[in-house]
N, C-alpha and C positions, 0 to 999 in steps of 0.2 A: 393109506394116502386119503381114502375116503373120510376118515376121521379127522385128518388135518385139514381137508377142504371144509368140513362142517364147521370145524373149530374157527377157521377163516371167516367164513360166513358170519359165524355168532358175533366175533369182535367185529367185523364191520357194520354189522347192524346196531351194535351197542356205540360204536363211534358216531354214528348217524344220528342215533337217538339223542345221544348226549350233546352233540352239537346242534340238532334242532331245538332243544331245550334251552341251551344257552342262548341261541338266536332268538327264540321267543321271549325267554327272559328278559334279555337286553331290549328288545322293542318295547314289552309291555311295561316294564320298570322305566325305561326312557320316557314312556308316553304319561303315565300316571303316578310314578313313585311306587316305593316298595310297600308302602302301608296299604294302598288301594289296588294293588296288583294281588292276584288270587292264583293258587296253582292250577286250579282247573281251567283258567283263562289261558294259562301259560302252555298247558298240556293240549290244549284244543289248537291253539295257534301253532304248536309244533306237530300237530296230527300224530299226537302220541296219546294211547289211553291214559285216562286221568291217575289210575292206581299205578301204572309203569313210571311215571315220574319219581315216585319214592324209591325205585330200585337204583336211581342215580343221585338224588338230593333228598336227604331226610326231612328237611324242613324247606319253609319258603326262604328263611335267612341263610342258609346254607347256599341256597342256588343264588339269593342276592349277592352274596360275598364272592362267588364263583364269577357272577358278572361284573362285579366291581373290581376283581383283579383282572380282568380283560379291559377294563375302562383305564385301570391304573398304567397297565403295560402300552396302551395306546397314548395315554397322556405322557409318558415317558419319552416316546418317539415324537410327540409333537413338540416337547421341549427341546429335545435333541435338534430338531429341524431348525429352532431358533438359535440355539446357544452354540451350534457349530460355526457360526459366524463371529462369536466372540474371541478375543485375543487374550483377555483375562481370565484363567481358570477360576478365580474366585468368583468372579461375575457370573460364570456358568452355574456354580453351585447355587449362588444367591439366587438367581432367576428361578431355578430349580425349586429350592424351598418355598419361596415366595408364591409360585404358581400352584404348588400343592396345597399350601394353606388357603388360597382363595378359593381352590376348588372344592375343598373338603367343606368350607363353610358356606359354599354360594350352588353348589350343584345338589339337588335334592337326592339323588341316587347315593352320594356320600353322606350327606346328613342324616338321614334314616337310620343310618348304621353307625353312626359315631358313638351310640350307647354300648355297642360292642368292642369297646375300646382296645382291649389287648388283641382281639382278631384282626382289627383292622389297622394296628400299629404293625403286628406281625406281618400281614399282608403287604402293606407299604414298604417295609423292609426287604422282603423277598422280591417283590416285583420291581420296584424301583431302584433297590439296592445296587443293581450292577452298573447303573449309570451315576447314582450318587457317590459311590465308595471310590470309583474311578475319578469323579471329578475332585472330591476330597484330595486324594492322593496327588493329583495334577497340581493343585493348588499349593499342597504342602511342599512338593518338590519345586515350584516357583517361589517358595518362601513367603507365600501370602497367608497360609494357615500354619501353625505349629502342631496340630494334632499329630500324635505319634500311633494312634490306633484309629484310621479312619471307619473300619467296621464297628467298632464300638460307638464311636461318635454318631454314626448314621443311625444306629439302633436306638440310641438315647433320643437323637431328633425324632425319630419317627414316633415314639410315645409322647414326645413333647408337642409335636405338630397336632397329634390326635386329641391331646388333653386340652391344649389351647382352642382347637377348632370346636370342641364339644362345649366348652366354657363360653365361646362365642355366639354358639347356636342358642344355648340356652340363656342367654342375656346377662350372664354373670359377669362378663367382661365385655368390653365394647369391640365391634369388628374394626374400628379405628385403630385398634392396637395391634394390626397386622404388621404393619411395618416395624414397630417396637419389637414384635416378637421375632421377626427376621434378624434384628440386629443382636438380640440375645442369643440366637441359634448360630450366629456368624462368631460371636464371641466365644460359643461353647467350641467351636471349630479351631480356636486358638488365635483369633484376629482382635487386634486393638479395638476397643469401642469406637473411637474417632473413624477409624477406617471402616468399621462396620455400618456406621451411619452414613458414611458417604456412599459406600457400595449400595446399601438398602435403598437409597434415595435415587439412584441413577434410573433415567427414563428406561422403560421396557417395552421391547417391540411386541406386537400382538401375537397370540398364538395362531398357528394355522388352524381351520375348522376341524372338528371331531369328524372322522371317517367311519363307515361301517367296518367292524372288525372282520378278518379274513376265516370264516368259520371253517374251513378246511385246514386251518393251521393252528386250532387252539390247542391250549396246553392241557395235558391230562394231570 
């Protein structure tokens, strides 16, 4: 019994340390970006020994990706708060991919990790997938999309979003092409181009502001 209690205390301490590091990482990275943040500063703000941080995250990139995954989850919920008022399921999906594109190209926390294209695309697929795949299925059921494999469509879309965003941030293509990119992604989901253009051009309500994550419920 004493052994079980000791293991419980260790596990609780590890969860507290990891949550504290994620919270500190979120704060520091949000304040100054990934490039300017240091592991030492994050450890000090989390009140964790500087060497201990590497027991949880092998590198600053790994910590930054964990922080970005939390930001992705929060963005999905912010999108949900807007799109739950839409009657057109295709508009729900279009709003989501447009918002992800604009965030990936405009938010410094995303921009500085776009060079890790495969990692960021996979994180987007996993963290935002439950919403996007559901939206694709709903739109297909309503006859708005003709995709027969929503999961594959979303996986391909994630890589397309990250690739286009990286090209925009490197000035290889203009950010003015975001709407055209949305059109192409809607066509990928099986919508005719004329309908895709009409959908991509619809007015979009603003997102609610970003709130602080619930550090007591972070995913492991």
